[in-house]
N, C-alpha and C positions, 0 to 999 in steps of 0.2 A: 394888418393882415394879421388872419388866425391859420391856428395851422390847416392842411389840406383832406388831414384824420380827422380833423373834430366837423363834426355833420349832428347838423341839432341836437347840439349840446350834448353829443356823444362822441366818445373817444374808439375810432371805428381798428384804432391801434390791439383796444383789448382783445378785438376779435382772436388777434395773432400772439400778444403779449399779453400773458394775463397780469404778470407783476405789475405794470403801470396800473390799476386799476387802483396799488396801494398806494401810489400817489394822489396825497388828496385834492389839492388845487391845481385849479385849472387857467392858473395863470401863464403858466406856459404857452398853451392852448391858444390863448386868446391873443398872443400877443407875436410878435417877430420874432419873439427867442425861439418858438419850435425850433428851428434852426439848429438851437443846439441839443435839441432831446434825441440821444440815442438811438430812440426807440423810431421816432421818426427816421433817422438818416438810415437804418437796418432796412425799414419797409421800404424805402423807397429809393435803396440800392446805391445811396451815395458814400460808403464805406465801408472795405472788410471786413468782414467778423468770425471769428474763433468757430471752430465747427462745431462746436459744443454750445453756442448759445441759446439753441434750443433746448438742450437738455438742461442748461442750467434755469432755462426758464420755468421747465416743468419739477426741477427738483428742489433748487436751493432756495429758501423763506427769505421774502426780501421783503417782508412784515417790518414797520417801520420804517422805513428807507425813504429816508426826504428825496425830491427832482435833484438836487447839488452832490449828493451819495451815488442816487444811481449816474448819474454822470461823470462822478469821480469815479466808478467802479468800472461804467463802460468804456471812458478814452485809455483807460491806462491801466486797464485787462480782458478787455472784451475786443476793441476795433483796434482797428487801424495795426493792425499785426502783434500786437501787444499780447498776445494771448502767453507768450515766453513769461511773461511777468506774473501769468499768475499760478498760484498753489494749488487750486482745482485744475486746471490744465496739464500743468504738472505731473500730480497723483492718477489723473487719464491715464497719458499718456505712457505713463512705466504699468498701466496695467491694473491700478489700485484705486482702489473703487473711494470718493473720497466722501467723509462723513458731511453729513447735513448743515451741520453747525461752522465747518470750514468758510471762513473769506476769503475774494480772490487774493487776498492781501496778506493771506496766513493766519490771519487774526482767528480765535477761537469765538464763536458767540453765543450767547445763553439762549439757547430755543423756550418759550415760554408757548405750550398747545395748550 
């Protein structure tokens, strides 16, 4: 079975969450594992998401993030009421702008533009 958002070899989820395009493999989309995809679960309404998910999708660079890392970040920090674990969330709630290279786990990434 394939993901309901994977239509005619196109990931429809990209229309809502651009970061998905950076995940190079379609293996998840073409298997039963799509149910583990955080983007599928957000769009389908199966999970509670952080109020900043849409902002992070636009502002936080996820270049080079593979599917397993995207799943880890989403499940540990962005979904299921876990946003309180996220360094970006904590700064935004305190009224402080989060640096673009700050990861949800608090580590700093080197950005290559």
